[in-house]
C-alpha positions as CSV (number, residue, x, y, z in Angstrom):
1,M,-22.1,-39.4,-46.8
2,C,-21.2,-38.1,-43.4
3,T,-21.5,-39.8,-40.0
4,F,-21.4,-37.7,-36.8
5,F,-20.7,-39.1,-33.3
6,D,-21.2,-36.6,-30.5
7,E,-19.8,-37.4,-27.0
8,F,-17.5,-39.9,-28.7
9,D,-15.6,-40.4,-25.4
10,T,-18.5,-42.6,-24.3
11,I,-17.8,-45.2,-26.9
12,G,-14.2,-44.5,-27.9
13,K,-12.7,-44.8,-24.4
14,E,-9.2,-45.9,-23.7
15,R,-9.1,-49.7,-23.6
16,G,-6.3,-49.8,-21.1
17,D,-8.6,-48.2,-18.5
18,T,-8.6,-50.6,-15.5
19,Q,-12.1,-49.3,-14.5
20,E,-13.7,-50.5,-17.8
21,T,-15.1,-54.0,-18.4
22,G,-14.0,-56.3,-21.1
23,E,-17.3,-55.7,-22.9
24,I,-16.6,-52.0,-23.5
25,K,-13.1,-52.9,-24.7
26,R,-14.7,-55.2,-27.3
27,V,-17.1,-52.5,-28.3
28,V,-14.2,-50.0,-28.9
29,S,-12.3,-52.6,-30.9
30,S,-15.3,-53.4,-33.0
31,L,-16.1,-49.8,-33.6
32,L,-12.6,-49.0,-34.7
33,L,-12.7,-52.0,-37.1
34,Q,-16.0,-50.8,-38.5
35,I,-14.6,-47.3,-39.1
36,D,-11.6,-48.8,-40.9
37,R,-14.0,-50.7,-43.2
38,L,-16.0,-47.7,-44.3
39,P,-15.8,-46.8,-47.9
40,S,-13.5,-43.8,-48.7
41,H,-16.4,-41.5,-49.6
42,V,-17.8,-41.7,-46.0
43,I,-16.6,-39.0,-43.7
44,V,-16.6,-39.7,-40.0
45,I,-16.8,-36.7,-37.6
46,T,-16.6,-37.1,-33.9
47,A,-16.9,-34.6,-31.0
48,T,-15.8,-34.9,-27.4
49,N,-15.4,-32.6,-24.4
50,H,-12.9,-35.1,-23.0
51,P,-10.2,-35.9,-25.5
52,E,-8.0,-37.3,-22.7
53,L,-10.4,-40.3,-22.4
54,L,-10.1,-41.4,-26.0
55,D,-8.2,-44.5,-26.9
56,R,-4.9,-43.8,-28.7
57,A,-6.1,-45.9,-31.6
58,V,-9.1,-43.6,-32.1
59,W,-6.7,-40.7,-32.7
60,R,-5.0,-42.6,-35.5
61,R,-8.3,-43.0,-37.4
62,F,-8.7,-39.2,-37.9
63,Q,-6.4,-37.2,-40.2
64,L,-7.8,-33.8,-39.1
65,K,-8.2,-32.7,-35.5
66,L,-9.8,-29.4,-34.6
67,E,-10.0,-27.9,-31.1
68,L,-12.7,-25.3,-30.7
69,E,-11.5,-22.8,-28.2
70,N,-13.8,-21.0,-25.7
71,P,-15.1,-17.6,-26.9
72,S,-13.0,-14.6,-26.2
73,K,-14.4,-11.8,-24.0
74,K,-15.1,-9.8,-27.2
75,Q,-17.0,-12.8,-28.6
76,I,-19.0,-13.1,-25.4
77,G,-19.9,-9.4,-25.6
78,E,-21.1,-9.9,-29.2
79,W,-23.1,-13.0,-28.0
80,I,-24.7,-10.9,-25.3
81,D,-25.6,-8.1,-27.8
82,K,-27.1,-10.6,-30.2
83,F,-29.0,-12.5,-27.5
84,Q,-30.6,-9.2,-26.1
85,Q,-31.5,-8.1,-29.7
86,D,-32.9,-11.4,-30.8
87,N,-35.0,-11.8,-27.6
88,Q,-35.9,-8.1,-27.3
89,M,-34.8,-8.0,-23.7
90,S,-32.1,-6.5,-21.5
91,L,-30.2,-8.7,-19.1
92,E,-30.3,-5.9,-16.5
93,Y,-26.5,-6.2,-15.8
94,S,-23.8,-4.2,-17.4
95,K,-22.2,-6.0,-20.4
96,R,-18.9,-5.8,-18.6
97,T,-20.2,-7.6,-15.6
98,L,-21.8,-10.3,-17.7
99,V,-18.6,-10.8,-19.8
100,E,-16.5,-11.1,-16.7
101,N,-18.9,-13.7,-15.2
102,L,-19.3,-15.7,-18.4
103,D,-15.6,-15.7,-19.3
104,G,-14.3,-19.3,-19.6
105,L,-17.6,-20.8,-20.8
106,S,-18.0,-22.5,-24.1
107,F,-20.4,-21.4,-26.8
108,S,-22.6,-24.3,-25.8
109,N,-22.6,-23.1,-22.2
110,L,-23.5,-19.6,-23.4
111,N,-26.5,-21.0,-25.3
112,D,-27.5,-23.0,-22.2
113,F,-27.3,-19.8,-20.2
114,G,-29.5,-18.1,-22.7
115,L,-32.0,-20.9,-22.6
116,D,-32.1,-20.8,-18.8
117,I,-32.9,-17.0,-19.0
118,K,-35.7,-17.6,-21.5
119,R,-37.2,-20.4,-19.4
120,S,-37.0,-18.3,-16.2
121,M,-38.7,-15.4,-18.0
122,F,-41.5,-17.8,-19.2
123,C,-42.0,-19.1,-15.7
124,L,-42.1,-15.6,-14.3
125,Y,-44.6,-14.6,-17.0
126,R,-46.9,-17.5,-16.1
127,I,-46.8,-16.7,-12.4
128,L,-47.4,-12.9,-12.9
129,I,-49.9,-13.0,-15.7
130,C,-51.6,-16.3,-15.5
131,G,-51.3,-16.9,-11.8
132,K,-49.8,-20.4,-12.4
């Protein structure tokens, strides 16, 4: 069995944070206790974009820590090629320009960028073709 917590920083925050209430501190303590009580066959996976916010005790609960780096310029170029091919469209800018402007984004941000393009194209289509 596997349990996945996304945005774990929202519930695994540092208990020493003076900005937090006693209630969130109790939630973190209770959560850590529950993780400790899980049977050994249960795998707990968490994800965060803000590892600096996690309580130190959270880090001790996980034996394996992976950091997913942002894509390289080469990987961004490959993403652009695949996006254009999969969507049968040209982004109308040179690949070099796109790579330079998208450099530093995560894979998730690239996917959001692609969704924004598709939504914009859909809206433009509705305006031009349907008059709405």
